[in-house]
NUGU-542541 format. One record per residue (C-alpha): x, y, z; residue in one letter. Coordinates in nm, 4 decimals, always signed. Each point is the difference from the previous one (the first is absolute). Last residue first. Layout:
REM NUGU-542541
       east      north         up   residu
          X          Y          Z        a
...
END
This chain:
REM NUGU-542541
       east      north         up   residu
    +2.0049    +1.8433    +2.8751        q
    +0.1820    +0.3006    -0.1550        i
    +0.3932    -0.0913    +0.0643        r
    +0.2326    +0.2398    -0.1507        y
    +0.2887    -0.0619    -0.2243        v
    +0.2358    +0.2817    -0.1059        s
    +0.2441    +0.0034    -0.2899        a
    +0.3254    +0.1635    -0.1479        d
    +0.1643    +0.1472    +0.2581        k
    -0.1040    -0.2571    +0.2339        s
    -0.2806    -0.0685    +0.2247        e
    -0.1862    -0.3444    +0.1453        f
    -0.2826    -0.0670    +0.2346        i
    -0.1827    +0.3352    -0.0148        k
    -0.3263    -0.0262    +0.1786        k
    -0.2761    +0.2092    -0.1282        l
    -0.2209    +0.2814    +0.1815        k
    +0.2600    +0.3004    -0.1129        s
    +0.0343    -0.1668    -0.3424        v
    -0.1580    +0.3221    -0.1815        d
    +0.1391    -0.0300    -0.3471        w
    +0.1375    +0.2765    -0.2143        s
    +0.3383    +0.0044    +0.1648        k
    +0.0304    -0.4067    -0.0086        a
    -0.0072    +0.0043    -0.3778        e
    +0.3319    +0.2096    -0.0067        e
    +0.1655    -0.2266    +0.2402        p
    -0.1439    -0.3474    -0.2018        t
    -0.3275    -0.1455    +0.1430        l
    -0.0886    -0.3473    +0.0352        l
    -0.3561    -0.0479    +0.2170        l
    -0.0726    -0.3456    +0.1222        f
    -0.3447    -0.1616    +0.0957        n
    -0.2423    +0.1511    -0.2780        g
    -0.3198    +0.1148    -0.0716        q
    -0.0821    +0.2431    +0.3052        a
    +0.3165    +0.1823    -0.1124        l
    -0.1896    +0.0975    -0.3114        i
    -0.2658    +0.1914    +0.1362        e
    +0.2298    +0.1921    +0.2383        k
    +0.2142    +0.0766    -0.2974        q
    -0.2643    +0.1295    -0.2371        s
    -0.1278    +0.2101    +0.2838        a
    +0.3546    +0.1336    +0.0533        k
    +0.0629    +0.0782    -0.3699        d
    +0.4067    +0.0246    -0.0423        g
    +0.0352    -0.0962    -0.3424        t
    +0.0740    -0.3508    +0.1113        f
    -0.3694    -0.0213    +0.1178        a
    -0.1362    +0.1271    -0.3443        q
    +0.1779    -0.2885    -0.1411        i
    -0.1514    -0.2449    +0.2531        l
    -0.3607    +0.1351    -0.0246        g
    +0.0169    -0.0257    -0.3769        k
    +0.1002    -0.3579    +0.0229        t
    -0.2785    -0.0489    +0.2782        t
    -0.2146    +0.1271    -0.2942        n
    +0.0573    -0.2279    -0.2262        d
    +0.2745    -0.1144    -0.2579        q
    +0.0373    -0.3479    +0.1614        l
    +0.3383    -0.1707    -0.0644        s
    +0.1432    -0.2500    -0.2313        l
    +0.0281    +0.2302    -0.2793        w
    +0.1831    +0.2700    +0.1650        y
    -0.0884    +0.3881    -0.0502        d
    +0.0548    +0.0533    +0.4033        n
    +0.0587    -0.2955    +0.2005        t
    -0.2455    -0.0681    +0.3093        r
    +0.0140    -0.1192    +0.3484        l
    +0.3470    -0.1750    -0.0343        l
    -0.0008    -0.3807    +0.0652        a
    +0.2436    -0.1924    +0.2276        k
    +0.2490    -0.2699    -0.1242        s
    +0.2826    +0.2528    +0.0414        t
    +0.2870    +0.1262    -0.2254        f
    -0.1690    +0.0650    -0.3206        l
    -0.3445    +0.0002    +0.1408        p
    +0.1008    +0.3033    +0.1905        v
    +0.2325    +0.1529    -0.2480        s
    -0.2693    +0.0966    -0.2743        f
    +0.2530    +0.2449    -0.1532        p
    -0.2366    +0.1994    -0.1090        e
    -0.2801    +0.1674    +0.1116        n
    -0.2524    -0.0798    +0.2781        p
    +0.2167    +0.1402    +0.2840        n
    -0.0333    -0.2455    +0.2719        a
    -0.2510    -0.1384    +0.2244        i
    +0.0488    -0.3601    +0.0961        v
    -0.2708    -0.2439    +0.0246        i
    +0.0247    -0.3040    +0.2311        d
    -0.1064    -0.3675    -0.1162        s
    +0.3263    -0.1590    +0.0393        p
    +0.0167    +0.1292    +0.3549        k
    +0.2662    +0.2713    +0.0703        g
    +0.2830    +0.0223    +0.2321        l
    +0.2589    -0.1986    -0.2458        v
    -0.1150    +0.1670    -0.3252        d
    -0.0220    +0.3534    +0.1371        i
    +0.3421    -0.0397    +0.1336        i
    +0.1453    -0.1164    -0.3436        g
    -0.1699    +0.2794    -0.1588        l
    +0.1620    +0.2423    +0.2216        a
    +0.3300    -0.1744    -0.0426        i
    -0.0394    +0.0105    -0.3843        q
    -0.0616    +0.3670    +0.0417        t
    +0.3257    +0.0573    +0.1734        n
    +0.2017    -0.2102    -0.2686        q
    -0.1323    +0.2444    -0.2473        t
    -0.2758    -0.0662    -0.2849        i
    +0.1198    +0.1910    -0.2947        t
    -0.2247    +0.0777    -0.2834        h
    +0.0606    +0.0720    -0.3711        e
    -0.2852    +0.1146    -0.2343        d
    +0.1776    -0.0689    -0.3399        n
    +0.3375    -0.0826    -0.0443        k
    +0.1058    -0.3286    -0.0132        i
    -0.3008    -0.2398    +0.0099        l
    -0.2461    +0.2391    -0.1810        n
    +0.2456    +0.1601    -0.2246        s
    +0.1479    -0.3228    -0.0828        y
    -0.3138    -0.1900    -0.0567        t
    -0.1738    +0.2788    -0.2274        s
    +0.3161    -0.0130    -0.2262        g
    +0.0205    -0.3581    -0.0631        a
    -0.3606    -0.0176    -0.0470        s
    +0.0033    +0.3024    -0.2233        i
    +0.3061    -0.1360    -0.2055        g
    -0.1591    -0.3328    -0.0524        i
    -0.3233    +0.1454    -0.1067        p
    +0.2179    +0.1904    -0.2680        l
    +0.1890    -0.3244    -0.1287        f
    -0.2045    -0.0704    -0.2623        l
    -0.0522    +0.3680    -0.0961        i
    +0.4189    +0.0294    -0.0064        l
    +0.0350    -0.3109    -0.2025        l
    -0.2924    +0.1244    -0.2594        m
    +0.1958    +0.3110    -0.0203        a
    +0.3241    -0.1753    -0.0758        i
    -0.1385    -0.2452    -0.2617        g
    -0.1616    +0.3088    -0.1580        g
    +0.3276    +0.1874    -0.0135        i
    +0.2039    -0.2936    -0.1424        w
    -0.2692    -0.0332    -0.2827        g
    +0.0339    +0.3414    -0.0555        t
    +0.3668    +0.0105    -0.0429        i
    -0.0217    -0.3105    -0.2492        i
    -0.2805    +0.1535    -0.2055        e
    +0.1911    +0.3296    -0.0392        s
    +0.3125    -0.2352    -0.0999        l
    -0.2133    -0.1303    -0.2874        p
    -0.0865    -0.3808    +0.0461        r
    +0.2134    -0.3359    -0.0615        s
    -0.1529    -0.2616    +0.2435        t
    +0.2362    -0.1763    +0.2484        l
    +0.0464    +0.2828    +0.2491        t
    -0.3299    +0.1879    +0.0695        i
    -0.2287    -0.2691    -0.1736        e
    +0.1443    -0.3236    +0.0983        r
    +0.1096    +0.1322    +0.3334        r
    -0.3212    +0.1343    +0.1041        l
    -0.2007    -0.3137    -0.1344        f
    +0.2468    -0.2192    +0.2158        y
    -0.0669    +0.2135    +0.3004        l
    -0.3608    -0.0303    -0.0495        y
    +0.0176    -0.3748    -0.0145        q
    +0.1847    +0.0007    +0.3170        i
    -0.2326    +0.2032    +0.1724        l
    -0.3278    -0.1810    -0.1260        p
    +0.1588    -0.3534    +0.1271        a
    +0.1207    +0.1812    +0.3321        l
    -0.3215    +0.1706    +0.1208        l
    -0.2099    -0.3171    +0.0900        l
    +0.2787    -0.0293    +0.3200        p
    -0.2004    +0.3226    +0.1133        f
    -0.3467    -0.1593    -0.0099        g
    -0.0638    -0.0649    +0.3810        i
    +0.2015    +0.2932    +0.1116        l
    -0.2025    +0.2261    -0.2321        f
    -0.3142    -0.0876    +0.1137        g
    +0.1298    +0.0722    +0.3755        h
    +0.0904    +0.3139    -0.1600        y
    -0.3492    +0.0887    -0.1285        l
    -0.1531    -0.1435    +0.3701        f
    +0.2240    +0.2966    +0.1302        r
    -0.1543    +0.2753    -0.1929        s
    -0.3261    -0.1048    +0.1822        a
    +0.1669    +0.0945    +0.3557        n
    -0.1280    +0.3691    -0.0605        e
    -0.3279    -0.1443    -0.0158        t
    +0.0092    -0.1795    +0.2908        v
    +0.1219    +0.3137    +0.2090        i
    -0.2892    +0.1750    -0.1321        n
    -0.3036    -0.2321    +0.0725        r
    -0.2599    -0.1020    -0.1878        d
    +0.1644    -0.1613    -0.2916        a
    -0.1629    -0.0253    -0.3513        l
    +0.2362    +0.1660    -0.2528        f
    +0.3356    -0.0676    +0.1735        f
    -0.0819    -0.3601    +0.1223        t
    -0.1322    -0.0932    -0.3451        v
    +0.3101    +0.1085    -0.1739        i
    +0.2307    -0.1738    +0.2495        g
    -0.2300    -0.3196    -0.0326        l
    +0.0854    +0.0322    -0.3426        f
    +0.3557    -0.0225    +0.0522        g
    -0.0477    -0.3167    +0.2190        v
    -0.2251    -0.1671    -0.2930        l
    +0.2603    +0.1113    -0.2635        i
    +0.2853    -0.1194    +0.1955        s
    -0.1491    -0.3350    +0.0867        a
    -0.0912    -0.0848    -0.3388        i
    +0.3161    +0.0355    -0.1497        a
    +0.1869    -0.1407    +0.2880        l
    -0.1909    -0.3171    -0.0188        f
    -0.0450    -0.0323    -0.3856        q
    +0.3729    +0.0133    -0.0758        k
    -0.0160    -0.1220    -0.3883        r
    -0.4109    +0.0798    -0.0885        s
    +0.0107    +0.3592    +0.1912        l
    +0.3360    +0.0768    -0.1427        a
    -0.1071    +0.2896    -0.2220        y
    -0.2937    +0.1102    +0.2231        l
    +0.2891    -0.0221    +0.3075        a
    +0.2557    +0.2166    -0.1859        s
    -0.2784    +0.2770    -0.0797        a
    -0.0695    -0.0061    +0.3869        l
    +0.3460    +0.0064    +0.0870        v
    +0.0716    +0.2980    -0.2053        f
    -0.3112    +0.1572    +0.1400        l
    +0.1209    -0.0390    +0.3198        y
    +0.3027    +0.2047    -0.0518        p
    -0.2492    +0.3245    -0.0611        l
    -0.2605    -0.1249    +0.2521        g
    +0.2136    +0.0394    +0.3266        a
    +0.0746    +0.3885    -0.1057        r
    -0.3307    +0.0492    -0.1317        i
    -0.1653    -0.1549    +0.3065        m
    +0.2356    +0.1907    +0.2401        d
    -0.1175    +0.3202    -0.1608        g
    -0.3657    -0.0885    +0.0111        a
    +0.0085    -0.0309    +0.3877        s
    -0.0901    +0.3685    +0.0460        s
    -0.2417    +0.0357    -0.3018        v
    -0.2010    -0.2911    +0.1666        s
    -0.2733    -0.0922    -0.2537        f
    -0.3155    -0.1423    +0.1438        h
    -0.2322    -0.2769    -0.0055        p
    -0.0823    -0.1063    +0.3723        h
    -0.1303    -0.3590    +0.0254        l
    +0.3319    -0.1857    +0.0395        f
    +0.0185    -0.0472    +0.4051        s
    +0.2951    +0.0119    +0.2207        v
    +0.1427    -0.0930    +0.3453        r
    -0.3119    -0.1069    +0.1892        s
    +0.0111    -0.3472    -0.1897        s
    +0.3453    -0.0565    -0.1389        s
    +0.1295    -0.2942    +0.1354        a
    -0.3570    -0.1340    -0.0306        w
    -0.0597    +0.0325    -0.3574        h
    +0.3373    -0.1117    -0.0892        m
    -0.0595    -0.3056    +0.2322        i
    -0.3340    -0.0794    -0.2120        a
    +0.1969    +0.0837    -0.3488        l
    +0.2429    -0.2344    +0.1066        l
    -0.2433    -0.2519    +0.1205        t
    -0.1650    -0.0298    -0.3470        i
    +0.3255    -0.0091    -0.1828        g
    +0.0824    -0.2853    +0.2097        i
    -0.3328    -0.1629    -0.0607        v
    +0.0584    +0.0296    -0.3955        l
    +0.3566    -0.1479    +0.0714        y
    -0.1594    -0.3045    +0.1522        p
    -0.1997    -0.0493    -0.2983        a
    +0.2487    -0.0137    -0.2795        r
    +0.1163    -0.3464    +0.1060        t
    -0.3339    -0.1770    -0.0021        k
    -0.0896    +0.1851    -0.2856        i
    +0.2896    -0.1603    -0.1982        s
    +0.3076    +0.2223    -0.1341        q
    +0.0589    +0.0852    -0.3636        k
    -0.2637    +0.2391    +0.0213        k
    +0.1688    +0.2202    +0.2146        d
    -0.2650    +0.2520    +0.0819        f
    +0.0006    -0.0610    +0.3849        v
    +0.3799    -0.0082    -0.0015        r
    +0.0146    +0.3176    -0.1415        i
    -0.2336    +0.1962    +0.2300        f
    +0.1862    -0.2106    +0.2954        a
    +0.3309    +0.1591    -0.1216        f
    -0.1595    +0.3561    -0.0303        t
    -0.1813    -0.0280    +0.3342        g
    +0.3667    -0.0807    +0.1355        a
    +0.1528    +0.3074    -0.1532        l
    -0.2910    +0.1919    +0.0789        g
    +0.0425    -0.0938    +0.3972        a
    +0.3281    +0.1267    -0.0475        a
    -0.0880    +0.3388    -0.1463        a
    -0.2419    +0.0176    +0.2947        t
    +0.2515    -0.0862    +0.2409        g
    +0.2408    +0.2600    -0.1340        t
    -0.2653    +0.2566    -0.0016        v
    -0.1589    -0.0415    +0.3553        t
    +0.3164    -0.1528    +0.1888        n
    +0.0206    -0.2855    +0.2419        a
    -0.3267    -0.1856    -0.0253        l
    +0.0246    -0.0299    -0.3749        l
    +0.3888    -0.0859    +0.0116        l
    -0.0975    -0.2985    +0.2245        l
    -0.2604    -0.1128    -0.2184        i
    +0.2341    +0.0378    -0.3253        a
    +0.2746    -0.1689    +0.1961        i
    -0.2405    -0.3063    +0.0544        i
    -0.1116    +0.0066    -0.3594        f
    +0.3452    -0.0099    -0.1047        a
    +0.1081    -0.2632    +0.2618        p
    -0.2976    -0.2167    -0.1595        m
    +0.1112    +0.0893    -0.3506        a
    +0.3334    -0.1544    -0.0152        y
    -0.0146    -0.3360    +0.1485        l
    -0.3751    -0.0113    -0.1211        l
    +0.1192    -0.0178    -0.3753        e
    +0.2391    -0.2844    +0.1038        q
    -0.2990    -0.2694    -0.1089        k
    -0.1094    +0.1991    -0.2856        s
    +0.3452    +0.0343    -0.1515        k
    +0.1543    +0.3267    +0.0443        a
    +0.0440    +0.2858    -0.2728        f
    -0.3316    +0.2085    +0.1587        l
    +0.1513    -0.0661    +0.3733        a
    +0.3059    +0.1651    -0.0869        q
    -0.1672    +0.3000    -0.1173        s
    -0.2102    +0.0011    +0.3173        f
    +0.3078    -0.0188    +0.2156        l
    +0.1913    +0.2636    -0.1662        a
    -0.2900    +0.2472    +0.0328        i
    -0.0671    -0.0792    +0.3646        v
    +0.3756    +0.0578    +0.0410        s
    -0.0357    +0.3655    -0.1338        l
    -0.2662    +0.0347    +0.2633        f
    +0.2170    -0.1330    +0.2617        s
    +0.2862    +0.2236    -0.1018        a
    -0.2172    +0.2841    -0.0072        i
    -0.1072    -0.0502    +0.3847        l
    +0.2497    +0.1760    +0.2154        f
    -0.0047    +0.3275    -0.2078        f
    -0.3999    -0.0150    +0.0110        h
    +0.0269    +0.0668    +0.3476        s
    +0.2516    +0.2443    +0.0401        q
    +0.4095    +0.0008    +0.0003        p
    +0.1812    +0.1882    -0.2587        y
    +0.1696    -0.1102    -0.2993        i
    -0.2268    -0.1995    -0.2195        y
    -0.3544    +0.1713    -0.0366        s
    +0.1622    +0.3608    -0.0242        d
    +0.1482    -0.1052    -0.3327        l
    -0.3578    -0.0442    -0.1329        s
    +0.0773    +0.0155    -0.3929        l
    +0.3395    -0.0618    +0.0799        g
    -0.0585    -0.3723    +0.0919        i
    -0.1524    -0.0591    -0.3332        a
    +0.2748    +0.1674    -0.1698        i
    +0.2548    -0.1928    +0.1722        l
    -0.1685    -0.3141    -0.0704        t
    +0.0183    +0.0901    -0.3742        v
    +0.3543    +0.0905    +0.0102        i
    +0.1123    -0.3397    +0.1506        v
    -0.2224    -0.2100    -0.2066        q
    +0.2111    +0.1976    -0.3187        l
    +0.3293    -0.1051    +0.1766        g
    -0.0951    -0.3618    +0.0283        y
    -0.1199    +0.0054    -0.3693        v
    +0.3446    +0.1617    -0.1024        t
    +0.1762    -0.2378    +0.2305        n
    -0.1452    -0.2859    -0.1987        r
    +0.1279    +0.1069    -0.3152        s
    -0.1337    -0.1331    -0.3157        v
    -0.3429    +0.1801    +0.0053        i
    -0.3397    -0.1151    -0.1460        g
    -0.1794    +0.0258    +0.3353        f
    +0.2489    -0.2771    +0.0903        w
    +0.1837    -0.1803    -0.2859        l
    +0.0439    -0.3473    +0.0233        e
    +0.3782    -0.1036    -0.0118        a
    +0.0167    -0.0030    +0.3835        k
    -0.2710    -0.2780    -0.0078        n
    -0.1590    +0.0292    +0.3470        k
    -0.2029    +0.2936    -0.0998        p
    -0.0223    +0.2759    +0.2731        e
    -0.3143    +0.0084    +0.1702        p
    -0.2630    +0.2914    -0.0698        f
    -0.2599    -0.0094    +0.2613        v
    +0.1897    -0.1854    +0.2748        v
    +0.3593    +0.1324    -0.0351        d
    -0.1300    +0.3471    -0.0453        w
    -0.2387    -0.0082    +0.2914        i
    +0.2943    -0.1270    +0.2079        l
    +0.2070    +0.2938    -0.1353        f
    -0.2741    +0.2493    +0.1768        f
    +0.0254    -0.2115    +0.2949        i
    +0.3900    +0.1562    +0.0288        p
    -0.1451    +0.2988    +0.0863        i
    -0.2127    -0.0654    +0.3151        t
    +0.2079    -0.2034    +0.2389        i
    +0.3087    +0.1963    -0.0136        f
    -0.1943    +0.3385    +0.0022        i
    -0.1859    -0.1497    +0.3220        q
    +0.3044    -0.0480    +0.1591        i
    +0.1351    +0.3394    -0.0636        y
    -0.3168    +0.1597    +0.1321        t
    +0.0437    -0.2172    +0.3167        m
    +0.3301    +0.0830    +0.0767        v
    -0.0979    +0.3900    -0.0265        s
    -0.2924    -0.0567    +0.2239        l
    +0.1979    -0.1911    +0.2526        f
    +0.0338    +0.2775    +0.2798        h
    -0.3967    +0.0244    -0.0455        l
    -0.0291    -0.3521    +0.1612        w
    +0.0685    +0.1327    +0.3399        n
    -0.3683    -0.0889    +0.0781        t
    +0.0946    -0.3929    +0.0308        g
    +0.3365    -0.1097    -0.1061        i
    -0.0346    -0.3084    +0.2128        n
    +0.0178    -0.2123    -0.3485        t
    -0.3370    -0.1329    +0.0851        l
    -0.1470    +0.3403    +0.0684        s
    +0.1096    +0.1260    -0.3080        f
    -0.1356    -0.2277    -0.1926        f
    -0.3461    +0.0034    +0.1352        d
    +0.0013    +0.3719    -0.0112        a
    +0.0811    -0.0422    -0.3736        f
    -0.3135    -0.2579    -0.0341        a
    -0.1939    +0.2230    +0.1650        g
    +0.0969    +0.2691    -0.2576        h
    -0.0703    -0.2258    -0.3077        l
    -0.3384    -0.0996    +0.1177        v
    -0.1109    +0.3802    +0.0523        v
    -0.2356    +0.0461    -0.2728        p
    -0.1812    +0.3682    +0.0377        y
    -0.3383    +0.0984    +0.1117        e
    +0.1205    +0.0968    +0.3626        l
    -0.3302    +0.0810    +0.2335        a
    +0.1038    +0.2523    +0.2455        g
    +0.3049    -0.0008    +0.2297        n
    +0.0458    +0.3741    +0.0112        a
    +0.0155    +0.0479    -0.3322        s
    +0.3591    -0.0502    -0.1179        f
    +0.0628    -0.3253    +0.1715        p
    -0.3234    -0.1330    -0.1291        n
    -0.0954    -0.3189    +0.1814        q
    -0.0974    -0.3196    -0.1710        t
    +0.3502    -0.1809    +0.0393        v
    -0.0033    -0.3514    -0.0250        e
    -0.0018    -0.2337    +0.2715        g
    +0.2022    +0.0974    +0.3634        i
    +0.0747    +0.3609    -0.0886        t
    +0.2724    +0.1796    +0.1786        s
    +0.2718    -0.0933    -0.2386        f
    -0.2285    +0.0487    -0.2957        s
    -0.0248    +0.3728    +0.0664        k
    +0.3937    +0.0025    -0.0432        n
    -0.0628    -0.1552    -0.3125        v
    -0.3129    +0.2078    -0.0937        l
    +0.2121    +0.3174    +0.0820        s
    +0.3087    -0.1378    -0.2145        a
    -0.2220    -0.0478    -0.3315        f
    -0.1858    +0.3528    +0.0333        t
    +0.3575    +0.1617    +0.0713        v
    +0.1445    -0.1555    -0.2854        t
    -0.2718    +0.1149    -0.2365        d
    -0.1131    +0.3351    +0.1000        g
    +0.3354    +0.2043    +0.1856        n
    +0.2217    -0.2560    -0.1673        y
    -0.1411    +0.1422    -0.3202        f
    +0.1332    +0.3241    +0.0306        g
    +0.2932    -0.0094    +0.2287        h
    +0.1064    -0.1609    +0.3227        i
    +0.2806    +0.0425    +0.2536        i
    +0.0408    -0.1671    +0.3249        f
    +0.2552    +0.1161    +0.2471        d
    +0.2233    -0.1811    +0.2072        s
    +0.2742    -0.0182    -0.2824        g
    -0.1833    +0.0166    -0.3065        r
    -0.2911    -0.2433    +0.0325        y
    -0.2298    -0.0068    -0.2888        g
    +0.0228    +0.1963    -0.2999        n
    +0.2649    +0.1339    -0.2395        a
    +0.2197    -0.3007    -0.0223        s
    -0.2897    -0.2236    -0.0801        i
    -0.1096    +0.2172    -0.3203        i
    +0.3566    +0.0725    -0.0840        p
    +0.0675    -0.3685    -0.0067        y
    -0.2885    -0.1188    -0.1942        a
    +0.1066    +0.0844    -0.3344        l
    +0.3071    -0.1817    +0.0475        a
    -0.1536    -0.2888    +0.1511        f
    -0.2264    +0.0023    -0.3252        i
    +0.2993    +0.0059    -0.2084        i
    +0.1653    -0.3164    +0.1564        l
    -0.3147    -0.1939    -0.0203        l
    -0.0145    +0.0713    -0.3642        a
    +0.3615    -0.0956    -0.0766        i
    -0.0623    -0.3160    +0.2331        g
    -0.2574    -0.1244    -0.2291        a
    +0.2656    +0.0314    -0.2793        f
    +0.2461    -0.1691    +0.2038        g
    -0.2276    -0.2768    +0.1132        d
    -0.0505    -0.1011    -0.3355        r
    +0.3666    -0.0498    -0.0769        k
    +0.0313    -0.2078    +0.3456        g
    -0.3028    -0.2247    -0.1226        s
    +0.1904    -0.0808    -0.3135        g
    -0.0786    -0.3825    +0.0451        p
    -0.2913    -0.1020    +0.1436        i
    +0.0539    -0.2428    +0.3126        k
    +0.0993    +0.3200    +0.1886        y
    -0.3591    +0.0807    +0.0712        p
    +0.0000    -0.2922    +0.2049        s
    -0.3300    -0.2213    -0.0338        k
    -0.2768    -0.1026    +0.2447        w
    -0.2754    -0.1989    -0.1224        y
    +0.0704    -0.3160    +0.1708        r
    +0.0123    +0.1908    +0.3256        y
    -0.4050    +0.0485    -0.0051        l
    -0.0092    -0.1032    +0.3425        a
    +0.2768    +0.2133    +0.0867        v
    -0.2080    +0.2930    -0.0796        w
    -0.2994    -0.1070    +0.2478        l
    +0.2023    -0.0962    +0.2850        t
    +0.2008    +0.3151    +0.0061        v
    -0.3127    +0.2042    -0.0252        w
    -0.1535    -0.2177    +0.2921        m
    +0.3271    +0.0200    +0.2027        i
    +0.0004    +0.3757    -0.0489        g
    -0.4030    +0.0420    +0.0807        a
    +0.0685    -0.2077    +0.3463        i
    +0.2912    +0.2399    +0.1046        l
    -0.1813    +0.2916    -0.1064        f
    -0.2977    -0.1061    +0.2040        v
    +0.2199    -0.0908    +0.2956        l
    +0.1736    +0.3536    -0.0158        s
    -0.3284    +0.1910    -0.0306        g
    -0.1245    -0.1533    +0.3553        n
    -0.3715    -0.0988    -0.0905        v
    -0.2569    +0.2532    +0.0806        g
    +0.0226    +0.1501    -0.3541        h
    -0.1502    -0.3280    -0.1291        i
    -0.2438    +0.0844    -0.2999        f
    +0.0442    +0.3379    -0.1522        t
    +0.3586    +0.1142    +0.1213        r
    +0.1204    -0.3555    -0.0107        r
    -0.1184    -0.0784    -0.3368        i
    +0.0917    +0.3466    -0.1227        l
    +0.3702    -0.0613    +0.1446        s
    +0.0557    -0.3309    -0.1731        t
    -0.1369    +0.1337    -0.3381        a
    +0.2316    +0.2931    +0.0405        i
    +0.2788    -0.2293    +0.0830        f
    -0.0398    -0.2423    -0.2766        e
    -0.0397    +0.3032    -0.2345        m
    +0.3138    +0.1258    +0.0990        e
    +0.2097    -0.2801    +0.0212        f
    -0.1280    -0.0839    -0.3526        l
    +0.1020    +0.3319    -0.1396        v
    +0.3333    -0.0336    +0.1409        g
    +0.0211    -0.3366    -0.1473        a
    -0.1000    +0.1448    -0.3303        l
    +0.2910    +0.2498    +0.0439        a
    +0.2250    -0.2797    +0.0651        l
    -0.0460    -0.2171    -0.2806        y
    -0.0312    +0.3376    -0.2307        t
    +0.3465    +0.1015    +0.1003        l
    +0.1253    -0.3669    -0.0628        v
    -0.1100    +0.0321    -0.3645        r
    -0.1288    -0.2495    -0.2336        k
    -0.2654    -0.1449    +0.2394        h
    -0.1927    -0.3213    -0.0100        w
    -0.2846    +0.1478    +0.1756        f
    -0.2684    -0.0856    +0.2543        l
    +0.1996    -0.2666    +0.1737        v
    +0.3400    +0.1924    +0.0298        g
    -0.1881    +0.3193    +0.1347        s
    -0.1845    -0.2428    +0.2639        g
    +0.3052    -0.1568    +0.1148        f
    +0.1554    +0.3597    +0.0743        l
    -0.3132    +0.1271    +0.1675        a
    -0.0483    -0.3088    +0.2161        s
    +0.3946    +0.0361    +0.1257        v
    -0.0765    +0.3736    +0.0719        c
    -0.3288    -0.0486    +0.1832        f
    +0.1688    -0.2546    +0.2044        l
    +0.2959    +0.2661    +0.0704        l
    -0.2895    +0.2347    +0.1132        l
    -0.1403    -0.2463    +0.2546        e
    +0.3545    -0.0508    +0.1227        f
    +0.0303    +0.3717    +0.0840        m
END
């Protein structure tokens, strides 16, 4: 635990060094991001290069080094409460935070442990199970996970840096494989880290004028601007609500992505000697994100590439100063190509009807950011260029990606483009609100025009909020109502026996349909899963499905490919298990050893 304390101390120092925070919430949130990124970086190094060294020793040495690094920069550290009004600004950020906590509560209450049973709905069956399964696999893997727990330990084409870090964290805390009991706590903590980073971006990109008499966005009241910031932030969150209220890989990385936006924005405002203080952590986090998540990482690499792109063409700087950024840009492209190798190629022009709906839903709000970015191109250059380039990447992915799973994620690039440019919406929003107020309430018009104007304004709001309604409705129906599965205590005991008796490489034969309880509660792999993107859909999958319908020939072929057989009482009636050794039986599950 002392190792984790060192990481906490270094993160708190680092947060105060990188920013002069105007809110305590942003100070603590960025410290949380730095803790996560420092831990992920250390875990990556340990699992990649020195996995033979004791983990506690590695993290102890790394913690000392991180503390030493940030303490060496102590002269840059500043307290957030040195700026008057921090408490009031915290209040507005706290409003958004409390709203997201409230929205997350029903989801958290409907999923996870309820007494001794584990309940999952919808997205939990996919995203959360994938996340948890790869964390569990990391416990029994010396380096980074390369074996697919959903497809008989075959090759895994999925980034697992984040999952290895979680496994190392829970190993250090002695929680170990019981970490699923803390899933709800993890969710609340990550929300606390993520939401305030939106307001860190506001404070960096549009700092409040020091002179209280100076108008801010043309508005006299500072509270009005703070309130509008809360509204725009909630719109940005609401467009992809599921990204912020339930545990999956992207959920644990979005705060780091937002921090990269804030760091690069701060670097552009800094003097040349201090620019590296902000740019280097941003580059490092972007690379870690690229190794940890394909979409979010690629968008973060786009942010880093945009920063380098701007600096390369900055004629105010000398060639000597600009040259390193050209090297950085080329290096980023090489890392992106290496990280995405074997995952996707862009040589297949097509139009995906099944993915078009998501593109339209994400594209409608992105159009407003795109228009705002073009309008602010010369004033907020970094946000404008980055949001345009990342959004364009989504369009390219949609039309040219050669894998359906990649095409289906193209809309997420549009959303990341929206996230990058969302602060640019504030000024046009204020101008349009003034326009409506002048035209509808302050201009003498016939009653027919006034009524029509209000109807038009309401219709526009409803259209704009339609994507938010779709996102919220989809999130709650999928995470509270749809596709409910209960994994009972008896089944968990059976899975625990498999985990204890089996070797890390063992394969479990179980029903190929959801819920995928084997990798969720053990470090063992399923033979195949049906209609799941991480599993091969081949003859083995077909044979497995037939075996669970009672086909004896298929059962004989399938049993030759596994080490354990997990059956419910109903499934056991259609299986020939006379030659297998039963090692556990309950009213919910039976376990047989095959080999």
